[in-house]
C-alpha positions as CSV (number, residue, x, y, z in Angstrom):
1,M,-23.4,-15.8,57.8
2,R,-19.5,-14.8,58.2
3,R,-19.1,-14.3,55.1
4,F,-22.5,-12.0,54.7
5,M,-21.8,-10.1,56.9
6,F,-18.4,-8.6,55.4
7,F,-20.5,-8.9,51.8
8,L,-23.1,-6.2,53.5
9,A,-19.8,-4.5,54.7
10,G,-17.9,-4.0,51.6
11,L,-21.5,-3.5,50.2
12,F,-22.2,0.0,52.6
13,L,-18.6,1.0,51.9
14,L,-19.1,0.8,48.1
15,F,-22.2,3.0,48.3
16,C,-20.3,5.6,50.7
17,A,-17.8,5.7,48.2
18,W,-20.3,6.3,45.7
19,A,-21.9,9.2,47.5
20,F,-19.3,11.0,48.1
21,A,-17.8,11.3,45.0
22,A,-21.2,12.7,43.8
23,E,-21.4,15.0,46.4
24,Q,-17.6,16.5,44.8
25,K,-18.5,19.4,42.7
26,A,-15.4,19.6,39.8
27,T,-13.8,22.8,40.1
28,P,-13.5,24.7,36.7
29,A,-9.8,25.2,35.7
30,P,-8.2,28.5,36.5
31,A,-8.9,31.2,32.9
32,K,-4.6,31.8,31.4
33,A,-4.5,35.2,30.7
34,V,-4.3,35.1,26.5
35,S,-2.2,38.1,26.2
36,G,-2.6,37.5,21.8
37,K,-4.6,35.4,19.1
38,T,-3.7,31.8,19.1
39,T,-4.7,29.9,17.1
40,A,-4.5,25.9,17.7
41,V,-2.2,24.0,15.1
42,T,-3.9,20.8,14.5
43,I,-2.1,17.4,12.5
44,T,-4.0,15.3,10.2
45,K,-2.7,11.6,9.3
46,M,-4.2,10.6,6.1
47,R,-4.3,8.1,3.2
48,A,-5.0,8.8,-0.4
49,P,-5.0,5.9,-3.4
50,G,-3.7,6.8,-6.5
51,T,-1.2,7.6,-9.9
52,I,2.4,9.0,-9.5
53,L,2.6,11.8,-12.5
54,E,6.0,13.6,-11.2
55,I,8.3,12.3,-8.6
56,T,10.9,13.9,-7.6
57,D,13.6,14.4,-5.1
58,S,10.9,17.0,-3.0
59,T,7.6,16.9,-4.4
60,L,5.5,13.8,-5.5
61,I,2.2,15.0,-7.3
62,I,-0.3,12.3,-7.9
63,E,-3.3,11.9,-9.4
64,R,-6.3,9.8,-7.9
65,K,-10.1,9.7,-8.6
66,V,-12.5,9.9,-5.9
67,K,-16.8,9.4,-7.2
68,D,-16.5,10.1,-11.0
69,N,-13.8,12.7,-10.5
70,V,-10.1,12.7,-11.1
71,E,-8.3,15.1,-8.9
72,T,-4.1,16.0,-8.8
73,M,-3.0,15.8,-5.1
74,E,1.1,17.7,-4.8
75,F,3.3,16.2,-1.3
76,I,6.5,17.4,-0.2
77,L,8.9,14.7,0.2
78,E,11.2,14.8,3.0
79,K,14.2,12.2,1.4
80,P,13.8,10.9,-2.0
81,M,11.6,7.3,-3.1
82,K,12.1,5.0,-5.5
83,Y,9.4,5.6,-7.4
84,K,8.7,6.3,-11.5
85,A,5.9,7.9,-13.0
86,G,3.0,5.6,-13.6
87,D,3.7,3.6,-10.6
88,K,-0.1,2.9,-8.7
89,V,1.2,4.2,-4.6
90,R,-0.8,4.5,-1.7
91,V,0.2,7.8,-0.1
92,T,0.5,8.2,3.8
93,Y,1.0,12.1,4.8
94,L,0.5,14.7,7.3
95,E,-1.1,17.6,6.9
96,D,0.6,20.3,8.5
97,K,-0.4,24.1,7.8
98,G,-1.7,23.3,3.9
99,K,0.8,21.3,3.1
100,K,0.7,18.1,2.4
101,I,4.2,16.1,4.1
102,V,4.4,12.4,3.1
103,T,5.3,10.0,5.6
104,R,5.4,6.8,3.6
105,I,4.8,5.7,0.5
106,V,3.1,2.3,-0.2
107,K,3.4,0.4,-4.0
108,L,-0.7,-0.9,-4.5
109,S,1.0,-3.6,-7.0
110,D,2.9,-5.2,-3.1
111,L,-0.1,-5.1,-1.3
112,K,-2.5,-6.5,-3.4
113,E,0.4,-9.7,-3.3
114,K,-0.1,-10.5,0.3
115,K,-4.3,-10.8,-0.1
116,P,-5.3,-11.4,3.8
117,V,-7.1,-14.4,4.7
118,V,-11.1,-14.0,4.4
119,P,-12.8,-16.0,7.4
120,G,-15.8,-17.9,6.3
121,K,-14.8,-19.1,3.0
122,E,-13.5,-21.3,1.9
123,T,-9.9,-22.8,0.7
124,K,-8.9,-25.4,-1.1
125,P,-7.1,-28.7,0.3
126,A,-3.9,-29.4,-0.5
127,A,-3.1,-31.6,-2.7
128,G,-2.8,-35.1,-2.0
129,S,-4.1,-34.6,1.3
130,A,-8.2,-34.8,0.0
131,I,-9.8,-37.9,-1.1
132,P,-11.6,-37.9,-4.7
133,A,-14.9,-37.2,-5.3
134,H,-14.7,-40.7,-7.6
135,A,-13.7,-43.1,-5.0
136,A,-16.2,-45.2,-3.3
137,P,-16.3,-45.5,0.9
138,A,-15.4,-48.5,1.8
139,A,-17.6,-52.0,1.7
140,K,-18.1,-53.9,4.9
């Protein structure tokens, strides 16, 4: 009985706190005076796979295919990269004020070597650990 009374008291306090929270109205933040135009700066992080057409110490130009359309993209490199024309790569970049700045380049052949294991797909057992299919069960 004592536990039940404590439970009811706790439940009562919970509902009271909820009611007080619902009654409080949110006060709007004071408006700041704006002197002149302000523009919001948005930086977007994106990825683009493609083939390198041209690479220099400061620029990278790739060609990518999007729904049967071939598109050429130009990026700004912050540091020289060790890739050559014709390499298939995935470029991770930031788009800031219309400029595409490369943050990372990954060669696609490196990604294909590290194939992830898909759950639900059967894997072949290791050689020697499986029982051969032609072996008959032992007779009693």
